[in-house]
C-alpha positions in Angstrom: 125.2 85.6 67.7 123.9 86.9 64.4 120.4 85.8 63.6 121.4 85.7 60.0 124.1 83.2 60.6 123.7 80.0 58.5 124.0 77.4 61.3 123.3 74.5 59.0 126.5 75.3 57.0 128.4 75.4 60.3 127.0 72.0 61.1 127.8 70.8 57.6 131.4 71.8 58.3 131.5 69.7 61.4 130.1 66.8 59.5 132.5 67.2 56.6 135.6 67.5 58.7 134.6 64.4 60.6 134.4 62.6 57.3 137.9 63.8 56.5 139.3 62.3 59.7 137.4 59.0 59.2 138.4 58.9 55.5 142.1 58.9 56.3 141.7 56.6 59.3 140.0 53.9 57.2 142.7 54.1 54.6 145.2 53.4 57.4 143.3 50.2 58.2 142.8 48.6 54.8 140.7 50.8 52.5 142.0 51.7 49.0 144.1 54.9 49.0 147.4 56.3 50.0 148.2 57.8 53.4 151.3 58.5 55.5 150.8 55.0 57.0 148.9 52.0 55.6 148.9 49.3 58.2 147.3 46.8 55.9 145.3 46.3 52.7 142.0 44.6 53.2 140.9 41.7 51.0 137.4 40.9 49.7 134.8 41.0 51.3 136.1 43.4 54.0 137.4 45.8 51.3 134.0 46.3 49.8 132.4 48.4 52.6 135.7 50.3 53.0 135.9 51.0 49.3 132.3 52.1 49.3 133.0 54.5 52.2 136.1 56.2 50.7 134.6 56.3 47.2 131.4 58.0 48.5 133.5 60.5 50.5 135.8 61.3 47.6 132.8 61.9 45.3 131.6 64.9 47.3 133.3 66.1 50.5 136.2 68.1 49.1 134.1 69.5 46.4 131.5 70.6 48.9 134.3 72.2 51.0 135.3 74.3 47.9 131.7 75.2 47.2 131.1 76.4 50.8 134.4 78.3 51.0 133.6 80.1 47.7 130.0 80.9 48.8 131.2 83.1 51.6 133.9 85.0 49.6 131.7 87.7 48.2 129.9 88.7 51.5 133.2 88.8 53.2 134.7 90.9 50.4 131.7 93.3 50.5 132.0 93.6 54.3 135.8 94.1 54.6 137.0 95.4 51.3 139.5 93.8 48.9 142.6 94.9 50.7 141.5 93.7 54.2 140.0 90.5 52.8 143.1 89.6 50.9 145.3 90.2 53.9 143.1 88.2 56.3 142.8 85.4 53.8 146.6 85.2 53.3 147.0 85.0 57.1 144.3 82.4 57.6 145.3 80.2 54.8 149.0 81.0 54.4 150.2 80.6 58.0 148.7 77.1 58.6 150.0 76.1 55.2 153.6 77.1 56.1 153.3 75.6 59.6 152.1 72.3 58.2 154.7 72.3 55.4 157.8 72.9 57.6 156.6 71.6 61.0 153.6 69.3 61.0 154.5 67.2 58.0 158.0 66.4 59.4 156.3 65.7 62.8 154.0 63.2 61.2 156.8 61.5 59.5 158.8 61.5 62.7 155.9 59.8 64.6 155.6 57.2 61.9 159.3 56.5 61.6 160.1 56.5 65.3 157.1 54.8 66.9 155.8 52.6 64.1 158.8 51.8 61.9 161.3 52.1 64.8 163.8 54.1 62.8 166.5 56.3 64.4 165.7 59.6 62.7 165.5 62.5 65.1 162.8 65.2 64.8 165.4 67.9 64.3 167.0 66.0 61.4 163.6 65.8 59.7 163.0 69.5 60.3 166.1 70.3 58.3 165.4 67.7 55.6 163.6 69.1 52.5 162.4 65.5 51.7 160.3 65.6 54.9 158.6 68.9 54.0 155.3 68.7 52.3 151.7 69.9 52.0 150.0 66.5 52.7 146.3 67.0 53.0 146.8 70.7 53.2 146.8 70.7 49.4 143.2 71.8 49.8 144.2 75.0 51.7 146.9 75.6 49.1 144.4 75.2 46.2 141.9 77.4 48.0 144.5 80.1 48.3 145.2 79.8 44.5 141.5 79.8 43.6 140.8 82.8 45.7 143.7 84.7 44.2 142.5 84.0 40.7 139.0 85.1 41.6 140.2 88.4 43.0 141.9 89.0 39.7 138.8 88.1 37.7 136.7 90.3 40.0 138.5 93.3 38.6 136.4 92.9 35.5 133.3 93.7 37.7 130.8 91.3 36.2 128.1 89.2 37.7 126.8 85.9 36.3 123.0 85.8 36.3 122.0 82.1 36.5 118.8 80.7 38.0 119.1 77.5 40.1 119.5 74.8 37.4 116.7 72.3 36.7 117.3 68.6 37.6 118.0 67.6 34.0 120.7 70.3 33.7 122.2 69.3 37.0 122.5 65.7 35.9 124.0 66.8 32.5 126.5 68.9 34.4 127.5 66.0 36.6 127.8 63.7 33.5 130.0 66.2 31.7 132.3 66.7 34.7 132.5 62.9 34.9 133.5 62.7 31.2 136.1 65.4 31.7 137.6 63.6 34.7 137.6 60.3 32.8 139.7 62.0 30.0 142.1 63.2 32.6 142.3 59.8 34.3 143.3 58.1 31.1 146.7 59.5 31.8 146.5 60.5 35.5 144.8 57.9 37.6 143.2 58.5 41.0 146.0 58.8 43.6 148.2 60.9 41.3 149.3 64.1 42.8 151.4 66.8 41.1 155.0 67.2 42.3 155.5 69.7 45.1 151.9 71.0 45.2 150.3 67.6 45.7 147.2 68.8 43.7 144.9 65.9 43.0 144.3 66.6 39.3 142.2 63.4 38.8 139.6 65.2 41.0 140.4 68.8 40.2 137.8 69.5 37.5 135.0 69.0 40.0 136.8 71.3 42.5 137.2 74.1 40.0 133.6 74.0 38.9 132.2 73.8 42.4 134.3 76.7 43.6 133.0 78.7 40.7 129.4 77.6 41.4 129.8 78.6 45.1 130.3 82.2 44.0 127.5 82.1 41.5 125.2 80.5 44.1 125.7 83.4 46.4 125.1 86.0 43.6 121.8 84.2 42.6 120.5 83.0 46.0 120.7 79.3 45.0 120.4 78.2 48.6 116.9 79.7 48.8 115.9 77.3 46.0 117.0 74.1 47.8 114.0 72.9 49.8 113.9 70.1 52.3 111.7 68.1 49.9 114.1 68.5 47.0 117.0 67.8 49.3 115.5 64.5 50.4 114.9 63.6 46.8 118.5 64.2 45.7 119.7 62.4 48.8 117.6 59.4 48.1 118.9 59.3 44.5 122.4 59.4 45.8 121.7 56.5 48.2 120.4 54.4 45.3 123.6 55.0 43.4 125.7 54.2 46.4 124.0 51.1 47.7 122.8 49.6 44.4 124.9 51.3 41.7 128.3 50.8 43.4 127.9 47.1 44.2 126.9 46.5 40.6 129.9 48.3 39.2 132.2 46.7 41.8 131.2 43.2 40.9 130.7 43.6 37.2 134.0 45.4 36.9 135.9 42.5 38.5 137.0 44.5 41.5 136.5 41.5 43.8 138.9 39.3 41.8 141.3 41.8 40.3 141.2 44.9 42.5 140.2 48.4 41.7 143.0 49.5 39.3 140.8 49.6 36.2 138.4 51.9 38.0 141.1 54.3 39.0 142.4 55.2 35.5 143.1 54.2 32.0 140.9 53.9 28.9 138.5 51.3 30.4 134.8 51.1 30.8 135.3 50.7 34.5 137.0 54.0 34.7 134.4 55.8 32.6 131.6 54.2 34.7 133.2 55.1 37.9 133.8 58.8 37.0 130.2 59.1 35.9 129.0 57.4 39.1 131.3 59.6 41.2 129.9 62.9 39.9 126.3 61.8 39.9 126.7 60.8 43.6 128.7 63.8 44.5 126.4 66.5 43.1 123.3 64.7 44.4 124.8 64.4 47.9 125.8 68.0 48.0 122.3 69.3 47.1 120.7 66.7 49.3 122.7 67.5 52.4 122.2 71.3 51.9 118.4 70.7 51.8 118.3 68.3 54.8 120.7 70.3 57.0 118.9 73.6 56.2 115.6 72.1 57.4 116.7 69.8 60.2 120.0 71.1 61.5 119.8 74.9 61.3 120.4 75.6 65.0 123.4 75.3 67.2 124.1 75.3 70.9 127.3 76.0 72.8 128.9 72.6 72.1 128.0 72.8 68.4 129.6 76.3 68.2 132.8 75.0 69.8 132.9 72.1 67.3 132.4 74.3 64.3 134.9 76.8 65.5 137.4 73.9 65.8 136.7 72.4 62.3 139.5 74.2 60.5 142.0 73.4 63.3 141.0 69.7 62.9 141.9 69.8 59.3 145.3 71.4 60.0 146.2 69.0 62.9 144.5 65.7 62.2 147.4 64.2 60.3 150.0 63.9 63.1 147.1 63.1 65.6 146.0 60.1 63.4 149.6 58.9 63.2 149.9 59.1 66.9 146.8 57.0 67.4 148.1 54.5 64.9 151.3 54.3 66.9 149.5 53.9 70.3 147.3 51.1 68.9 149.9 49.4 66.8 149.8 46.1 68.6 146.0 46.2 69.0 145.4 43.1 66.8 141.8 42.8 65.7 140.2 42.6 62.2 140.9 45.6 60.0 137.3 46.9 59.7 136.6 46.4 63.4 139.8 48.2 64.3 138.6 51.2 62.3 135.2 51.1 64.0 136.8 51.0 67.4 139.3 53.7 66.8 136.9 56.1 64.9 135.4 57.8 68.0 138.8 58.0 69.6 140.2 59.7 66.6 137.4 62.2 66.3 137.5 63.2 70.0 141.3 63.5 69.9 141.4 65.6 66.7 138.7 68.0 67.9 140.4 68.2 71.4 143.8 69.0 69.9 142.3 71.7 67.6 140.4 73.2 70.6 143.6 73.1 72.7 145.6 74.8 69.9 143.1 77.7 69.8 143.8 78.4 73.4 147.3 79.5 72.5 147.5 83.3 72.3 147.3 84.5 68.7 146.3 81.1 67.2 142.6 81.8 67.4 143.0 84.7 64.9 144.4 82.2 62.4 142.3 79.1 63.1 
């Protein structure tokens, strides 16, 4: 292994993909949000920890994925050249995207319809039905492909942005401005809205665009070298204060316990403005905090860790039908919603990583995943 490899980022990928799996699993069992199958909708007080979990995840994990993906674009380009890089990126992103769109999305719907809803649709009927085709959670890969293509065009201008790692006050201002921008978008497009066909989550997209851009700038200006363990813990502690004190205050004062979370999700309401501001402050703080903590504490990796990080992309591609299969198997497992999520969480994680590992044993698949 290369001594220069950033193992802490590999470990962050494992952590983030695990959160993706748990995020979709908890929505299945009562948390706010849409998924291929929602077994139930939790009521207060059970919905509170569930809402806290999905809101915290949504605040940072996909944005952090975009940042990390962008951070490695320039070194890969410099090493391989534009033509080879573009070809490999098209294969690595495009093939899984097509496989999911035409095969795994219909498979997910088939599992749900056949084994949960007990419908008579055959898998081959769904394969031929355009209504069963879709990107699902692969909208991220789709967006990454688009963002990368736009960057390659911009790169023809051959300029470099010189920008020192921002001071804390500028980071907080940036987070506030992103929150303000997303509030304006959510006046018309509430959380949960996805664009037709592409499925792009425009209520969250402003953060994704900026963090992808900052990932490239971060590499050009060695921002990672400016994130220390001490500053990481400070940002992480600030995020925890917002999560465990700020969120309950917003949740209760905003009437979510009595009236649900709709006013937080969109519209010209103080709840929506407060939530978008909270979301970005938490998201940016967690991203910086996790980079600092993982760089200091989790910057090594053994054989098991390498296998997990090598399987992370495969988990993202395959976790959707795997989770629906688990939901079908445990359909009649009747226990409280939150407890059901807790019990099934380790099963889901092991199953998703195992299927991803298994898929990589197929000849040719390893080059893609």
